[in-house]
N, C-alpha and C positions, 0 to 999 in steps of 0.2 A: 833484082833486089827483093828480098823478102818483105812482106807487108803484115799488117795486123791480122789479116785474114788467114795467115799461116799459123796463128795461135789456135790451139784446139778450143772448141766451143764450150766444153765442160770444165775448163780450168777454174780453180777456186779463186776467190778474192783473197787479199792479205789476211783479213779477219778470219775467213773460213779456214785458210791454211794453218794459221797459228792455232786456232781452236782444235784442229784435228792432228797436230803434229805429235811426234813421239815425246813422252814426258821427259826423256833425257835432254831434249833441246828446248822444249816449250818453256820451262821455267826461266831460262836465260832471256828468251825473247820477251816474256811478260815483264821481267825486271826492267829491261831496256824501255819497254813501252810505258811502264808506270813512272819511270824517272825522267821522262822527256816532256818539255814544254814547247809546243809549236810556236813558230813565229806568226803572230796574228796578221801582220801585213801581207805576208806571203800567202797565208790561207785565204784571205779576202780575194787576192788576185787569182788563186787557183779555183776558187768558187766561180769566178767570172769565166774561167777557161774550161770548166768542167764538162760542158756539153760538146766541146770541139776538140778535146785532146784525150788521149788514152795512155795509160801507163801499164807496163808489164815488167815484173822483176823476175829474174831467173837466178837461182842461187843454190848453194849447198847448205843444208841445215846446220852442219857443224862449223860453218865459217863465222869467225868473229866479226868480220865487217858486215855480213848478212844479219847477224844478231843485233847490230846497231841500226842498219838501214831499214830492214823489213818492218820492225815495229813502228818506225816513223811513218812509213808508207801506210801502215794500218791506221795510224792516227789521222793522217791526211785523208784517207778514205772515209773515216768516221766524221771528220769535220767539214767535208765537202760533199758534193754530189758525184764525185769521181768513183768509178769502180776500178780498183787497181788489181790486176791479175797477178797471182803468185804461182810461179813454177819452181818449186823447191825439189829437193831430193837429188841434186847433182852429186855424182860420185867420181872419184879419180879412176883412171884406167889402170890396168896392171903395169908394173914396172917394165920399162922398155918400149912402151907404146908410143907412137908418134902423135897421139891425140891428147888434147888437154883434159877431156872428160870422157867417161865411159857411157856411150849411148847404144843401147840401154844399159843400165837402168836410169841414167839421167834422162830428163825430158828430151824428146826429139827436137824441140825448138833450139836446144844447145847447138846442134849441127846446122839447122836451118838458118839461124842468125849469126853463126860463127862466134859463139860465146867463148871467151878465153879466160875470164875471171869471174869470181863470185864476190858479191852480187854484181850483176849487170842489169841496169834499169834502162828500159827502152821507152822512148816517148814518141807517140804517133799523133799525127794530125787527124782531122775528121775524115780525110780520104784514106786513112789507114797507112799512110806513108811515114816511115821513121824519120823524125826530125832531129833526133839526138839520142845519145846514150851516156850513161854515167857508169863508169867501171870502178868497182871496189868501194870507193868512198867519195864524198863530195870534195871537189878541188877548187871550184871557181868562186864559191860563195861560202859564207860561214855556216849555213845550214842546208840540209838536203832539200827542204821545201823551197828555199831561196834559189838554189841551183836549178831546180825544175822550172821555176818561174823564169829565170834568166834564159834557159834553153827555149822555152816557148816564146818569150818576147823577142829573142834574137831571130827566131824562125819567121816572125811576122814582118821582118825586113825593116 
C-alpha cells in the first residue's frame, strides 16, 4: 500500500500551487478562497492534529470540484500549522484509453495512489499511513474541514 513517503519531496503546498498556477484557472481558485469562511471549531481541532497528520490533494486544475476544495485546503493551511501538499495538473488520457488519467503529464502519484477522481484528498497519520481519502467533494459533514476532522477522529478509534 502506498504511503506518504511516495509523495515527491519537492511538491508545493496549496498556497504555493495556487500562487503559481496558470492565470486561466487561478482567478477561479482565488474567488473561491475569498468567498469561504472556515468552521472555527474544526480549525481548532485541526490545529491540535497538525503535528500528527498530513494532507495531500491531487487534482486537475480545470475541475470545478477542485476549484472549490483546494482553496479551502489553502485556507486550512494558513489557519493551522498543517502543510498541505498540492499535486495539480492532472489531465485526461486520449479517447479510448483504459486509464482514468494520463500519466504523464499528470503527477505520477495518480498511478501510485490509484486516483480515479478530481480532487482526491489523502489524509495520512504520523507514520505516513493513509487513514482516509475524500473523493470529489465532502459527503459526510457539512464542510470539508469538518470532514477531515471526522476522518482523523474516526482513525483514532
